[in-house]
A tleap script that builds the chain and sets N, CA, C and O, in Angstrom:
source leaprc.protein.ff14SB
mol = sequence {
  NMET ALA LYS GLY TYR TRP ILE GLY ARG VAL
  ASP ILE HIE ASN GLU GLU GLY TYR LYS PRO
  TYR SER ALA ALA ASN ALA ALA ILE PHE LYS
  LYS TYR GLY GLY ARG PHE ILE VAL ARG GLY
  GLY PRO PHE GLU ALA ARG GLU GLY VAL ALA
  ARG SER ARG ASN VAL VAL ILE GLU PHE PRO
  ASP PHE ALA THR ALA LYS ALA CYS TYR ASP
  SER PRO GLU TYR GLN ALA ASN MET LYS ILE
  ARG LEU ALA HIE SER THR GLY GLU ILE VAL
  ILE VAL GLU GLY TYR ASP GLY PRO GLN CPRO
}
set mol.1.N position { 78.500 85.240 88.356 }
set mol.1.CA position { 80.593 85.462 89.762 }
set mol.1.C position { 81.170 86.769 89.200 }
set mol.1.O position { 81.321 87.275 88.088 }
set mol.2.N position { 81.595 87.294 91.358 }
set mol.2.CA position { 82.104 88.108 91.033 }
set mol.2.C position { 83.030 88.406 90.435 }
set mol.2.O position { 83.451 87.428 89.818 }
set mol.3.N position { 83.771 89.527 90.230 }
set mol.3.CA position { 84.656 90.105 89.432 }
set mol.3.C position { 86.875 89.813 90.569 }
set mol.3.O position { 87.060 88.793 91.234 }
set mol.4.N position { 87.830 90.739 90.456 }
set mol.4.CA position { 88.505 90.343 91.521 }
set mol.4.C position { 89.249 91.393 91.168 }
set mol.4.O position { 89.725 91.235 90.043 }
set mol.5.N position { 89.728 93.050 92.003 }
set mol.5.CA position { 90.317 93.667 91.286 }
set mol.5.C position { 92.011 93.894 92.087 }
set mol.5.O position { 92.028 93.880 93.318 }
set mol.6.N position { 93.010 94.042 91.521 }
set mol.6.CA position { 94.402 94.529 91.597 }
set mol.6.C position { 94.188 96.151 92.397 }
set mol.6.O position { 94.551 97.049 91.638 }
set mol.7.N position { 93.762 96.574 93.532 }
set mol.7.CA position { 93.702 98.599 93.815 }
set mol.7.C position { 95.339 98.749 94.470 }
set mol.7.O position { 95.761 98.574 95.613 }
set mol.8.N position { 96.107 99.201 93.036 }
set mol.8.CA position { 97.414 99.777 93.816 }
set mol.8.C position { 97.474 101.220 93.937 }
set mol.8.O position { 96.749 102.050 93.388 }
set mol.9.N position { 98.564 101.421 94.834 }
set mol.9.CA position { 99.071 102.959 95.338 }
set mol.9.C position { 100.045 102.782 95.437 }
set mol.9.O position { 100.502 101.733 95.891 }
set mol.10.N position { 101.015 104.190 94.869 }
set mol.10.CA position { 103.349 103.551 93.998 }
set mol.10.C position { 102.766 105.253 94.439 }
set mol.10.O position { 101.613 105.670 94.549 }
set mol.11.N position { 104.003 105.916 94.609 }
set mol.11.CA position { 105.512 106.408 95.019 }
set mol.11.C position { 106.384 105.849 94.514 }
set mol.11.O position { 107.163 105.046 95.027 }
set mol.12.N position { 106.285 106.606 92.366 }
set mol.12.CA position { 108.055 106.189 92.462 }
set mol.12.C position { 108.996 106.792 92.595 }
set mol.12.O position { 108.852 108.014 92.617 }
set mol.13.N position { 110.228 106.289 92.729 }
set mol.13.CA position { 111.640 107.125 93.274 }
set mol.13.C position { 112.186 107.021 92.002 }
set mol.13.O position { 112.476 108.131 91.557 }
set mol.14.N position { 112.432 106.110 91.259 }
set mol.14.CA position { 113.058 106.136 90.142 }
set mol.14.C position { 112.366 105.187 88.805 }
set mol.14.O position { 112.191 103.985 88.605 }
set mol.15.N position { 112.042 106.690 87.905 }
set mol.15.CA position { 110.710 106.258 86.486 }
set mol.15.C position { 111.622 105.162 86.242 }
set mol.15.O position { 111.178 104.015 86.277 }
set mol.16.N position { 113.293 105.457 85.911 }
set mol.16.CA position { 113.716 104.854 84.667 }
set mol.16.C position { 113.710 102.839 84.625 }
set mol.16.O position { 113.478 101.787 84.029 }
set mol.17.N position { 114.400 103.897 86.366 }
set mol.17.CA position { 114.600 102.284 87.112 }
set mol.17.C position { 112.869 101.246 87.106 }
set mol.17.O position { 112.968 100.039 86.887 }
set mol.18.N position { 111.677 101.752 87.314 }
set mol.18.CA position { 110.241 101.310 87.527 }
set mol.18.C position { 109.817 100.977 85.703 }
set mol.18.O position { 108.727 100.655 85.231 }
set mol.19.N position { 111.377 101.248 84.878 }
set mol.19.CA position { 110.406 101.095 83.175 }
set mol.19.C position { 110.184 99.349 83.102 }
set mol.19.O position { 109.157 98.672 83.066 }
set mol.20.N position { 110.718 99.213 83.100 }
set mol.20.CA position { 110.870 97.854 82.509 }
set mol.20.C position { 110.388 96.753 83.626 }
set mol.20.O position { 110.732 95.576 83.512 }
set mol.21.N position { 109.606 97.188 84.664 }
set mol.21.CA position { 108.438 96.565 85.177 }
set mol.21.C position { 107.681 96.351 84.172 }
set mol.21.O position { 107.558 95.463 83.328 }
set mol.22.N position { 106.668 98.390 84.683 }
set mol.22.CA position { 106.010 98.212 83.791 }
set mol.22.C position { 105.605 97.088 82.470 }
set mol.22.O position { 104.584 96.451 82.209 }
set mol.23.N position { 107.244 97.239 81.671 }
set mol.23.CA position { 106.493 97.017 80.427 }
set mol.23.C position { 106.434 95.471 80.731 }
set mol.23.O position { 105.239 95.177 80.741 }
set mol.24.N position { 107.581 93.802 81.108 }
set mol.24.CA position { 107.461 93.109 81.472 }
set mol.24.C position { 104.942 92.334 81.821 }
set mol.24.O position { 104.300 91.376 81.391 }
set mol.25.N position { 104.625 93.451 82.693 }
set mol.25.CA position { 103.583 92.968 83.401 }
set mol.25.C position { 102.450 92.443 82.357 }
set mol.25.O position { 101.633 91.526 82.443 }
set mol.26.N position { 102.767 93.518 81.198 }
set mol.26.CA position { 101.476 93.189 79.708 }
set mol.26.C position { 101.467 91.583 79.949 }
set mol.26.O position { 100.425 90.986 80.219 }
set mol.27.N position { 102.949 90.827 79.806 }
set mol.27.CA position { 102.206 89.799 80.221 }
set mol.27.C position { 101.536 89.196 80.600 }
set mol.27.O position { 100.546 88.602 80.172 }
set mol.28.N position { 102.090 89.297 81.610 }
set mol.28.CA position { 101.947 88.580 82.960 }
set mol.28.C position { 100.082 88.763 83.037 }
set mol.28.O position { 99.316 87.801 82.984 }
set mol.29.N position { 99.559 90.513 83.195 }
set mol.29.CA position { 97.948 90.459 83.712 }
set mol.29.C position { 97.670 89.052 82.558 }
set mol.29.O position { 97.515 87.848 82.765 }
set mol.30.N position { 97.708 90.114 80.950 }
set mol.30.CA position { 97.195 89.111 79.956 }
set mol.30.C position { 97.282 87.133 80.728 }
set mol.30.O position { 96.268 86.626 81.207 }
set mol.31.N position { 97.898 86.784 80.701 }
set mol.31.CA position { 97.409 85.547 81.242 }
set mol.31.C position { 97.150 84.943 82.207 }
set mol.31.O position { 96.947 83.749 82.427 }
set mol.32.N position { 97.165 86.219 83.070 }
set mol.32.CA position { 95.537 86.182 83.387 }
set mol.32.C position { 94.300 87.022 83.675 }
set mol.32.O position { 93.885 87.247 84.811 }
set mol.33.N position { 93.927 87.322 82.913 }
set mol.33.CA position { 92.906 88.196 81.999 }
set mol.33.C position { 92.948 89.362 82.717 }
set mol.33.O position { 91.819 89.680 83.093 }
set mol.34.N position { 93.726 90.051 83.021 }
set mol.34.CA position { 93.916 90.694 83.534 }
set mol.34.C position { 93.313 92.427 82.379 }
set mol.34.O position { 93.382 92.721 81.185 }
set mol.35.N position { 92.830 93.047 83.519 }
set mol.35.CA position { 92.812 94.469 82.191 }
set mol.35.C position { 92.197 95.340 83.531 }
set mol.35.O position { 91.455 95.121 84.488 }
set mol.36.N position { 93.415 97.068 82.669 }
set mol.36.CA position { 93.507 97.854 84.088 }
set mol.36.C position { 92.288 98.612 83.048 }
set mol.36.O position { 91.871 98.730 81.896 }
set mol.37.N position { 92.058 99.127 84.945 }
set mol.37.CA position { 90.464 99.903 84.748 }
set mol.37.C position { 90.766 101.225 85.109 }
set mol.37.O position { 90.044 102.222 85.144 }
set mol.38.N position { 92.034 101.057 85.392 }
set mol.38.CA position { 92.852 102.938 86.577 }
set mol.38.C position { 94.087 102.817 86.754 }
set mol.38.O position { 94.675 102.040 87.507 }
set mol.39.N position { 94.500 103.595 86.051 }
set mol.39.CA position { 96.198 103.640 84.752 }
set mol.39.C position { 97.132 104.852 85.278 }
set mol.39.O position { 98.083 105.163 84.561 }
set mol.40.N position { 96.978 105.365 86.158 }
set mol.40.CA position { 97.227 106.452 86.812 }
set mol.40.C position { 96.192 108.095 86.031 }
set mol.40.O position { 95.108 107.614 85.702 }
set mol.41.N position { 96.184 108.940 85.840 }
set mol.41.CA position { 95.637 110.517 85.660 }
set mol.41.C position { 95.500 111.036 86.177 }
set mol.41.O position { 96.052 110.991 87.276 }
set mol.42.N position { 94.983 111.606 85.973 }
set mol.42.CA position { 93.961 113.271 87.699 }
set mol.42.C position { 94.105 112.154 88.616 }
set mol.42.O position { 94.639 111.052 88.492 }
set mol.43.N position { 93.293 112.909 89.876 }
set mol.43.CA position { 93.265 112.626 91.068 }
set mol.43.C position { 93.286 114.009 92.291 }
set mol.43.O position { 93.949 115.045 92.256 }
set mol.44.N position { 92.112 113.439 93.503 }
set mol.44.CA position { 91.928 114.194 94.153 }
set mol.44.C position { 91.744 113.496 95.289 }
set mol.44.O position { 90.756 112.833 95.607 }
set mol.45.N position { 93.157 113.751 96.135 }
set mol.45.CA position { 92.931 112.824 97.074 }
set mol.45.C position { 91.449 114.380 98.206 }
set mol.45.O position { 91.332 115.606 98.202 }
set mol.46.N position { 90.490 112.811 99.157 }
set mol.46.CA position { 89.669 113.777 99.782 }
set mol.46.C position { 90.173 113.830 100.523 }
set mol.46.O position { 90.694 114.805 101.066 }
set mol.47.N position { 90.170 112.465 100.846 }
set mol.47.CA position { 90.770 111.658 102.382 }
set mol.47.C position { 92.043 111.391 102.944 }
set mol.47.O position { 92.532 112.360 102.363 }
set mol.48.N position { 93.467 110.704 103.860 }
set mol.48.CA position { 93.842 110.108 104.740 }
set mol.48.C position { 95.382 111.034 103.123 }
set mol.48.O position { 95.389 112.179 102.671 }
set mol.49.N position { 96.050 110.206 102.902 }
set mol.49.CA position { 97.646 110.319 102.610 }
set mol.49.C position { 97.405 109.608 101.110 }
set mol.49.O position { 97.176 108.407 100.969 }
set mol.50.N position { 97.480 110.382 100.241 }
set mol.50.CA position { 98.066 109.936 98.968 }
set mol.50.C position { 99.474 109.303 98.157 }
set mol.50.O position { 100.472 109.310 98.877 }
set mol.51.N position { 99.666 108.794 96.844 }
set mol.51.CA position { 99.717 108.126 96.556 }
set mol.51.C position { 100.587 109.413 95.298 }
set mol.51.O position { 100.292 110.599 95.145 }
set mol.52.N position { 101.741 108.557 94.546 }
set mol.52.CA position { 101.362 110.182 93.778 }
set mol.52.C position { 100.682 109.032 91.680 }
set mol.52.O position { 100.391 109.542 90.598 }
set mol.53.N position { 100.715 107.805 92.021 }
set mol.53.CA position { 100.054 106.942 91.185 }
set mol.53.C position { 99.310 106.073 91.494 }
set mol.53.O position { 99.937 105.173 92.053 }
set mol.54.N position { 98.166 105.853 91.409 }
set mol.54.CA position { 96.964 105.349 91.368 }
set mol.54.C position { 96.162 104.124 89.745 }
set mol.54.O position { 95.467 104.655 88.879 }
set mol.55.N position { 96.497 102.535 89.713 }
set mol.55.CA position { 95.758 101.830 89.568 }
set mol.55.C position { 94.951 100.884 90.094 }
set mol.55.O position { 94.856 100.596 91.287 }
set mol.56.N position { 94.305 100.351 89.079 }
set mol.56.CA position { 92.670 99.213 89.594 }
set mol.56.C position { 93.327 98.027 88.310 }
set mol.56.O position { 93.992 98.096 87.276 }
set mol.57.N position { 92.811 97.215 88.954 }
set mol.57.CA position { 93.507 95.723 87.816 }
set mol.57.C position { 91.900 95.020 87.585 }
set mol.57.O position { 91.219 95.710 88.343 }
set mol.58.N position { 91.311 94.385 87.174 }
set mol.58.CA position { 90.552 94.310 86.907 }
set mol.58.C position { 90.700 92.676 86.225 }
set mol.58.O position { 91.397 92.445 85.237 }
set mol.59.N position { 90.190 92.004 86.700 }
set mol.59.CA position { 90.756 90.056 87.462 }
set mol.59.C position { 89.087 89.135 87.108 }
set mol.59.O position { 88.027 89.466 87.640 }
set mol.60.N position { 89.278 87.661 85.845 }
set mol.60.CA position { 87.961 87.389 85.928 }
set mol.60.C position { 86.965 87.417 87.295 }
set mol.60.O position { 85.808 87.804 87.460 }
set mol.61.N position { 88.155 86.713 88.356 }
set mol.61.CA position { 87.445 86.924 88.859 }
set mol.61.C position { 88.489 86.855 90.508 }
set mol.61.O position { 89.663 87.081 90.216 }
set mol.62.N position { 88.323 86.627 91.938 }
set mol.62.CA position { 88.676 87.283 93.261 }
set mol.62.C position { 90.457 86.427 93.406 }
set mol.62.O position { 91.613 86.797 93.610 }
set mol.63.N position { 89.373 84.517 93.031 }
set mol.63.CA position { 90.600 83.311 92.413 }
set mol.63.C position { 91.662 84.089 92.521 }
set mol.63.O position { 92.478 84.421 93.380 }
set mol.64.N position { 91.145 84.515 90.117 }
set mol.64.CA position { 92.850 83.804 89.818 }
set mol.64.C position { 93.071 85.839 89.851 }
set mol.64.O position { 93.804 86.326 88.990 }
set mol.65.N position { 92.393 86.760 90.863 }
set mol.65.CA position { 93.837 87.981 90.917 }
set mol.65.C position { 94.558 87.621 92.017 }
set mol.65.O position { 95.778 87.703 92.161 }
set mol.66.N position { 93.730 87.212 92.794 }
set mol.66.CA position { 95.110 86.281 94.401 }
set mol.66.C position { 96.445 85.050 92.724 }
set mol.66.O position { 97.492 84.401 92.723 }
set mol.67.N position { 95.409 85.456 91.745 }
set mol.67.CA position { 96.522 83.660 91.724 }
set mol.67.C position { 97.820 84.463 90.628 }
set mol.67.O position { 98.969 84.050 90.466 }
set mol.68.N position { 97.194 85.679 90.006 }
set mol.68.CA position { 97.974 86.836 89.303 }
set mol.68.C position { 99.470 86.833 89.952 }
set mol.68.O position { 100.580 86.406 89.636 }
set mol.69.N position { 98.713 87.750 91.342 }
set mol.69.CA position { 99.862 88.396 92.007 }
set mol.69.C position { 101.553 87.018 92.599 }
set mol.69.O position { 102.777 87.134 92.548 }
set mol.70.N position { 100.706 86.030 93.026 }
set mol.70.CA position { 101.505 85.012 93.783 }
set mol.70.C position { 101.988 83.947 92.378 }
set mol.70.O position { 101.837 82.738 92.555 }
set mol.71.N position { 102.468 84.352 91.227 }
set mol.71.CA position { 102.541 83.933 90.038 }
set mol.71.C position { 104.278 83.786 89.663 }
set mol.71.O position { 104.935 84.774 89.333 }
set mol.72.N position { 104.751 82.690 89.751 }
set mol.72.CA position { 106.150 82.849 90.262 }
set mol.72.C position { 107.252 84.506 88.893 }
set mol.72.O position { 108.342 85.075 88.840 }
set mol.73.N position { 105.397 84.464 87.852 }
set mol.73.CA position { 106.006 85.551 86.864 }
set mol.73.C position { 106.520 86.922 87.972 }
set mol.73.O position { 107.622 87.342 88.326 }
set mol.74.N position { 105.208 87.289 88.246 }
set mol.74.CA position { 104.805 88.685 89.171 }
set mol.74.C position { 105.565 88.250 90.281 }
set mol.74.O position { 105.837 89.385 90.670 }
set mol.75.N position { 106.218 87.395 91.240 }
set mol.75.CA position { 106.940 87.187 91.875 }
set mol.75.C position { 108.008 87.814 91.790 }
set mol.75.O position { 108.475 88.432 92.747 }
set mol.76.N position { 108.701 87.740 90.341 }
set mol.76.CA position { 110.154 87.857 90.150 }
set mol.76.C position { 110.184 89.446 89.255 }
set mol.76.O position { 111.044 90.314 89.108 }
set mol.77.N position { 109.019 89.300 88.866 }
set mol.77.CA position { 108.617 91.217 88.419 }
set mol.77.C position { 108.929 92.491 89.979 }
set mol.77.O position { 109.736 93.370 90.279 }
set mol.78.N position { 107.495 91.720 90.669 }
set mol.78.CA position { 108.303 92.350 91.597 }
set mol.78.C position { 109.014 93.836 92.023 }
set mol.78.O position { 109.060 95.061 92.133 }
set mol.79.N position { 109.606 92.203 92.170 }
set mol.79.CA position { 111.137 92.866 92.547 }
set mol.79.C position { 112.203 93.730 92.448 }
set mol.79.O position { 113.110 94.221 93.120 }
set mol.80.N position { 111.607 93.715 91.046 }
set mol.80.CA position { 112.280 95.367 90.214 }
set mol.80.C position { 111.530 96.894 90.510 }
set mol.80.O position { 112.016 98.024 90.553 }
set mol.81.N position { 109.960 96.340 90.717 }
set mol.81.CA position { 108.794 97.372 92.088 }
set mol.81.C position { 109.638 97.249 92.910 }
set mol.81.O position { 110.613 96.516 92.750 }
set mol.82.N position { 109.590 97.403 93.140 }
set mol.82.CA position { 110.162 96.810 95.106 }
set mol.82.C position { 111.288 97.736 94.857 }
set mol.82.O position { 111.500 98.638 95.667 }
set mol.83.N position { 111.710 97.653 94.258 }
set mol.83.CA position { 113.698 98.412 94.298 }
set mol.83.C position { 113.447 99.831 94.021 }
set mol.83.O position { 114.419 100.570 94.178 }
set mol.84.N position { 111.719 100.666 93.427 }
set mol.84.CA position { 112.193 101.796 92.705 }
set mol.84.C position { 110.709 102.977 93.195 }
set mol.84.O position { 110.384 104.041 92.667 }
set mol.85.N position { 110.068 102.230 94.395 }
set mol.85.CA position { 108.663 102.636 94.680 }
set mol.85.C position { 108.090 102.270 95.932 }
set mol.85.O position { 108.260 101.260 96.615 }
set mol.86.N position { 107.716 102.801 96.022 }
set mol.86.CA position { 107.251 102.921 97.727 }
set mol.86.C position { 104.702 102.440 97.132 }
set mol.86.O position { 103.850 103.024 96.462 }
set mol.87.N position { 104.752 101.186 97.942 }
set mol.87.CA position { 103.269 101.918 97.966 }
set mol.87.C position { 102.688 100.323 98.703 }
set mol.87.O position { 103.243 99.449 99.368 }
set mol.88.N position { 101.135 100.550 98.108 }
set mol.88.CA position { 100.943 99.445 98.098 }
set mol.88.C position { 99.758 98.027 97.435 }
set mol.88.O position { 98.843 98.678 96.930 }
set mol.89.N position { 99.468 96.732 97.269 }
set mol.89.CA position { 98.464 96.372 96.532 }
set mol.89.C position { 97.353 95.584 97.550 }
set mol.89.O position { 97.466 94.887 98.558 }
set mol.90.N position { 96.569 95.926 96.984 }
set mol.90.CA position { 95.117 95.125 97.470 }
set mol.90.C position { 94.403 94.526 97.020 }
set mol.90.O position { 93.813 95.103 96.107 }
set mol.91.N position { 93.901 92.880 97.322 }
set mol.91.CA position { 93.572 92.428 96.460 }
set mol.91.C position { 91.439 92.493 96.907 }
set mol.91.O position { 90.837 92.090 97.902 }
set mol.92.N position { 91.243 92.759 96.413 }
set mol.92.CA position { 89.724 92.706 96.799 }
set mol.92.C position { 89.134 91.770 95.532 }
set mol.92.O position { 89.542 91.386 94.436 }
set mol.93.N position { 87.185 91.556 96.856 }
set mol.93.CA position { 86.822 90.827 95.492 }
set mol.93.C position { 85.687 92.078 95.003 }
set mol.93.O position { 85.574 93.164 95.571 }
set mol.94.N position { 85.001 91.678 93.964 }
set mol.94.CA position { 84.391 93.082 93.512 }
set mol.94.C position { 82.755 92.812 94.387 }
set mol.94.O position { 82.473 91.761 94.963 }
set mol.95.N position { 81.964 93.866 94.311 }
set mol.95.CA position { 80.606 93.174 94.863 }
set mol.95.C position { 79.540 92.715 93.126 }
set mol.95.O position { 79.489 93.285 92.036 }
set mol.96.N position { 79.130 91.950 93.455 }
set mol.96.CA position { 78.161 91.090 92.293 }
set mol.96.C position { 76.365 91.799 92.695 }
set mol.96.O position { 75.435 92.231 92.014 }
set mol.97.N position { 76.621 91.586 94.151 }
set mol.97.CA position { 74.843 91.884 95.329 }
set mol.97.C position { 74.142 93.195 94.187 }
set mol.97.O position { 74.393 93.592 93.049 }
set mol.98.N position { 73.071 93.562 95.367 }
set mol.98.CA position { 72.502 94.043 95.040 }
set mol.98.C position { 72.295 95.610 95.123 }
set mol.98.O position { 72.525 95.922 96.292 }
set mol.99.N position { 71.867 97.025 94.185 }
set mol.99.CA position { 72.308 98.493 94.372 }
set mol.99.C position { 71.327 98.622 94.949 }
set mol.99.O position { 70.394 97.836 95.110 }
set mol.100.N position { 71.544 100.011 95.427 }
set mol.100.CA position { 71.016 100.473 96.586 }
set mol.100.C position { 69.464 101.647 95.480 }
set mol.100.O position { 68.641 102.320 96.100 }
savepdb mol mol.pdb
quit
């Protein structure tokens, strides 16, 4: 079964205000089997408009990735993120088919 992923791109406006969001995510992601594949780090924007922080979180499958986002725990925590940052999160199903 293909994995599920969150792809997040974020500009943080208030680092101190954002810290509780980051801290609370550990327990939420653990509950849904999420793990960081990309968490910040150097990057180069080769096309389009970049954000200052990029994150990719892997989940056991697409349904679990969606369930984590829709969970009461994450929805409550998301309010902190929205108050202190601007960004996008896309939930996508991984590809589990043949490769070139």
